[in-house]
N, C-alpha and C positions, 0 to 999 in steps of 0.2 A: 519165562517169567510167568506164563499163563499156568504152568504146572506148579509152581511155587504158590500163586495165588489160590489155585485149586486146593492144594494141600492145606493152605492156611484156612480156607473155608470149611474143609473137611474137619481140621482141628477144633474149630469153634462148634461144630455140630457135636462132635464127641464130648467136647467139655461141657456143653449145654445138657446132653444126656446125663452125664455124670452129675451135675449140679441138680437135675430134677431127681435122679435116684437117691442121692445122699443130700437133701435139703439141709438137715441139721448140723451135719459134720463139715461140709465144704460150702462157702458162699460163691456166688458167681464172680464177685470181685477178686476173690483169691484165685480162682481157677483162671480167669483171663489175665490177671496181673502176673501170675507165675508164669504161664505160657509165653506172655509177651517178654518178660523178662530173660526167660531162658533163650528164647529165638534171637533176641537182640544181642545177648551175651555171646551165642555161637556166631552171630555175624561179625562181631567185634574181634572175636578170637581169629576166625578163618581170614578176616581181611589184613590182619597183621597190625591193627591199631593199638593192640596192648603191649607193644614192646617198646624199648627205649630207641631214641633216635640213632645210637651207633648200632643196635642190632637191626633196625630197619634198614639203614644204609647198607650193612652187610648183606641183608637178605635181598635188597634190590639188586646188587651187584652180583650175587651168586645164583640167582635163579633166572630161568629162560622167560622169555616174553610169553611163550604159551602157558608155561606154569602160573606166571603172574595174572594172566587173563583167566585161566581157571579158577584161580583162588578168589579172585574179585567177583567172578559170576557166582560162585558159591555164596559168598558172603551176601550179594545182593539177593540171592534166591532166598536166604534165611530172614533177611530184613522184609522182604515182600511177604514171605509167609507169616510174619508177626503182624502185618498191618491189620488183617480182620480181627485178631484177638485185642489189638490195642484200640480199635474202634469200639468193639464190644465192651470193653473194660471201660472206656470213656462214657458209654451210653448207660451202663449199669450204675456209674458212680454219679452222673449227672441227674438221672431219672430214677 
């Protein structure tokens, strides 16, 4: 999780640089918001939350415990990487 958090912090640094370079074209709210939505969307897709109940039941019985653990770790890493962007988005919107 430390690597995912470090990746999220690196991402907000890159977003800040892009926002500074192109202040007229892209706002900070847009950059942080889009990055947050993309990372949370990836977390939802990799965790398997976006499937129906019957598909989720079939996936549960057809995958191994190691595969399930790896999939959930990946989803958690995407979510943790999204946290810095979410916080920066909230800061830019509130202040």
